N, C-alpha and C positions, 0 to 999 in steps of 0.2 A: 084459420083460413087454410083451405086445401091448396096444394101446389100442383100446377102443371109444369113439370120440369122439362126444359128443352136443352139438350146438350148440343151446342154448336150454334153460332150466331151468323153464319154466312147465308147463302141464298135460301135454302130450304127452311132453315131455322128462323131466319128473319121474316120470311113471308108468312110462315105459320103464326109467329108472334104478332105480326101486324094485323092479320086477318082475324085472329082469335081475340085480341085484346078488347075490342068494342062489344063483343058478343058474350063474353064470359059472364056467368051468373055471379052474384055478390059473394057466393060461398068459395070462389076459386080465384087464384091469381097465377100469373105467369112468372116463373123463375127461369130466365134464359142464361146459360152459363157458357162462357168462352174466355180463355186466358189471353187471347191475342189482343194486341193494342189496336189493331185495325181489322176491318172487314175488307176483303180483297176481291178483285174482279178479274179472274183469269182470262176471260174472253178478250180483254184489251191488253193483256200483258205482252203479247208479241210485238204490237206496235210500240209500246212503251220501251221495249228493248232496243228499238231501232231509231225512233223519232224523238229527238230532244224536245222537252216540254210536255210530252204525253205521260211522263212518269207520275205526275201529280193526279192523274185522272183514274188510276187503277185501285185506289184504296179510299176508305172513309174511316175516320176514327170511331172506335167503339166506345161510346159513352152513354150513360143513362138518358141524357137529354136528347140524344139522337134516336133513341128507340121508343121512349114513352113520354107522354105529356107530364108536365110538372104535377106533383102530388099524386101520381099514379100509384095504384097498389102493386102494379107489376114491376119487376126489378131485373136489371142486367147485372150479373155477378161476374166480375173479371177474375175468375179463379179457374183452376184445372180440376176436372173430375178424375180422381185417381182410382176409383172402383165403383161398381154398382152392387147394390144389395137387392133382395127380393122386393122391398118396398121403399127403398131410399137410395140416394147416391152419396158418395163420400168425396169431399173436397180436400185440396191440399192446404187449405187454411180455414179460418172460422167464418161462418155466416150466421148472423143472429145468435151468436153464443155457442155455436156447435159446428163441427166439420161435417155433420151428417144432416142431409136435407131429405125429409120424407116426401113422397109424391103420391098423388091420387092418379096421376097420369104422367107418362114419360115418353119423350120423343128423342130418338137418336137421329140427329142431323149433323153428324160428325164429319161429313164430307170425305175428301180424299187428299192424299199428298202427292206432290210432284216436285221435281227439282226446279229451282229458279231458272227462268223468270215466270214459268207457268204458275207457280205458287212460291211465296217467300217462306223462310223459316218462321215458325209460329211466333217466336219471341221478338221478331224484328219490329222496331218502331217505324213510324212513317218516314222519319229522317233516314233510317237505315235502308228502307226500301228504295227511296229516291237515290241514295248514294250508290247502291248496287246497280240500279238501272243506268245511271250516268256513266259508270265505269264500262258497262256493257256497250252502251251507245258509242263511246269513244273507241273501244277495241274493234267494233264492227266497222266503224268509219275508217279506221286505219288499216283495215285488212283488204287485200285485193282478191285473194282466193278463199272462198267460203264454202265449207262442206257441211251439208245438212243430212243427218241420218234419220230416216223415217219419213215415209211419204203418206202419212195419214193427214188429217186436217191440220194438225198443229204444225208439222213440217212444211206443208204447202203454204199455209198462211204466213209463216215466218219468211219463206222465200218471197212471197208476194209483198211483204212489207219492205224487204230489201230492194226488190225491183222498183217499187214505187218511190222510195227515198233516193236511191242512187241511180241517176240516169246520165246519158251522154258520156262525157269524159270521166265521170265518177262511177260509172257502172262497174259492178263486181263480176268476177268469174264465179258462178254458183254451180255447185254440183249437188244433186239430190240423190241419195242412195236409199233404195227401198228393196227389202228382201223379196216380196212377191212381185210377180210380173205386172200386176195392176195396182195403180195408186188407190188410196183410200181403203177403208174397211171393205172386205169382200161382201159384206151384207148390204152395202149401199148400192144405189142404182148405178149400173155399169156405165151408162151414158155420162154420168157425172164424172167418173174417173177418166173416161176417154176425152171428154171436153177439157178437163183441167190439164191432162197430159199435152194436148194440142196447144193450149195457151202457154204452158211453160216452155215447150220446145220452141214456139214462135218467139218467145221472149229471150231465147238464147241460153236457157238453163240446160246444163248437161245432166240428163237423166240416166242413172245407172239402176236399171230394174232387174229383178231376179238375181241380185247379188247382195253381199253384205260385207261390212268392214271386218278386218281381222285385228283385234286389239292386242298389240304387242306390249312389252313391258314399259315402253315410253309413251303409251297412248294417254292422252288427257283431253278433256273437254274445254272449250273456250279458246282463249288466245294461245297460239302455238309458237314454238321456238322457230327461229329462222331455218328455212329449208325443210320444214316438216312435210311429210306426205302421209296420206291415208291409204292403207293397202286393203284390197278386197280379196275375197275368197277366190275369185276368178283371175287374180293376178294383176289387177289394175293398180297403178300408183298415181294418186291424185294429190297435187300440191295443195297445201292447206295452211292458211294464216289464221283461220278461225274455224272451230268445229262446234256445231250445235247438234245436240242429240234430242230428238222429239220423242219422248217416251210417254206411255199412258199413265193413268191414275193408279195409285195404290190406296184402296179404300181404308179409311180409319175405323176399323171395327175391333180393335184389340180389347176395348173395354168389355164388350160382350163376349168375345172369344175366351177371355180369362175365366169367366164364370160358367159359360155354356158353349163349348166348342161346336156342339151339334147345331147351334143356331146360326152358324156362319158357313156359307157355301164354300166349295172348292176354290172359287174365284175371290174369296175373302169378302163377300158381300153378306149383309144381314138378311136372312131368310124372312120373308113376309107372306101373309096370306092375301086373299082378295080384297081385304079391307086395309091393307098395309099395316096390320098388327104383326108384331114380331112373333115368329114361330119358336116359342121357348116355354118350357115348363118351369124355368127358374123363378119367374116373377109370380107374386101372390095375387095379382089381378091382371086381367087381359088388356088393360088400357096402356099398353106399351106399343109404340109405333116407330117406324123408321121411314125416312124420306131423303131424297137427294142422292149424291154420289156414293153413299154408304149402303144403300138399299138395293136388294135384289128384286126390284119391281119390274114389270113388263116394260119394254121399250129400251132405247139407248140411254146411256148415262150422259145427259146433256142438260143445259140450262132450261130448255123447254120441258123436259121430263121432270126436273126439280120443281118447277112452277106447278105443273099438273099434280104431282104427288103432294106438294104442300097444300094444295086446295082440298084434296081428298082427306088428308090427315086432319086439317082444320075442321072439316065437316064431321068427321068421325069422332074427333075429340069431343065436340059439342054434343053429338048424339050419345056418346058413352056417358058423359056427365049427366045427361038428362035420362039415361037408361032407355033410350029408344034404339031402333034398328040402325045398323051401320050401312054406309054406301059402299057398293062394289067399285073398286078403282078401275078406271079405263085409261089405258095409256094414250098419250097424245098421238097424232098422226106421224108417220115416218117423214122426216124432213132433215135436210142438211144444207147449210149455206156456207160456202168457203170463199171468202173474199180474197182478192189479190190486191192488197193495198186499198186505197179509197175509191178507185174508179173501175175495177174489173173484178172478175171472179165468176163463180157458177154455183148453182144450187138446184135442188129438186125437192118436191113435196108429194106426198101421197094425197091425191085429190079424189073426191067422190066420183064414182063411175069411171074415171079415167085411170085410176091407179097411180103408180109412180110416174111423175111428169117433170121435165126440166122447167125451171122458172125462167121467165124472160130475163135476159141478162141486164137490162136497164134497171131492174128491181134490186139487184144485188147490193149496190152501194146504198140504196135507200133502206133496204131491209136490215143490213148489218154493217156493210163496209164503211159507211160514213163516220159513225162515232162508236161502233162496236158496243152499242147499248149502254154506253157510259152514263148518258142522261137518265136512262131508266134506273140504273144502279143507284146513282146518287139521289134520285127522286124517292127512293124507299125510306130515306132517313128524314127525321123531323128537323134536324139542324145540321 
């Protein structure tokens, strides 16, 4: 039986496996590989960092029964891929008597890395994930002065969770430091940035824009020593009991870069063509694809983009197996929704004829803020 190997069992990899499994011909099976004990849902991680009880909603255990029905020909392999070859991958252990797994098609769905809480260490068990969240929750609750570095969606959402959880006499003194003068990615709709700035100022957040912290020898992230201050380039000194650094993704593309550095962009993303096939001469067949946070596909690196790319890769894998023409990938519409806790926030979407347009504010909790898509995440699993 021929193998469709998927490296990575998080969002893009899982969606591809789920969509592909019922449509694969009898000649092929899915071998999806991931060493992590759990699948993780970064979208909900910031709430879990602040709100006790939410820590159990951000992961789902990776087990064969959760991915495929009983007696399925498809398999989940809980091992690490240590290298790729032109027509096979190499594991850190044995699978069916060998560490080498040949493939008729290969998908890189290796995602990206970020510091906790946005993503856990790959080897953490479910219990370890919950333990780290509970420590963070306790440290934030015990802190009066909280400094957040980075005014992108991650930093703003983290501030929003604190604002929503700690009100009245429990309210925190929150400072948000952002190097550019405008919040959010400069590529986003400017009205989204100004709307969120107004909301944060109204909520009492101290916004330090156009400035950045100066990391001295005693600088650390998380719980601070008594009397700690954060210093900025422009000379501000900000009291800090807790420091949170909101940094971006680091794509997990080392496996490909080891064998073909030219297939990885300057931003460390896997280069793909219009069909999401990997641009590399290393492999002996063209049925090698990439999707999700590791792929240099059109559009923003986001959950919506991962879903869209997974759909294209599924379609093209089936077409490649049947030796028919492949679909050209089309990125999803520009959109961004930034909740501030469960009841507030702002968002925009690129609408037909209208272009970039702000979403009605009453939709934000419904679209994302209420449960941060956790029901959708867990709904992907069979058990």
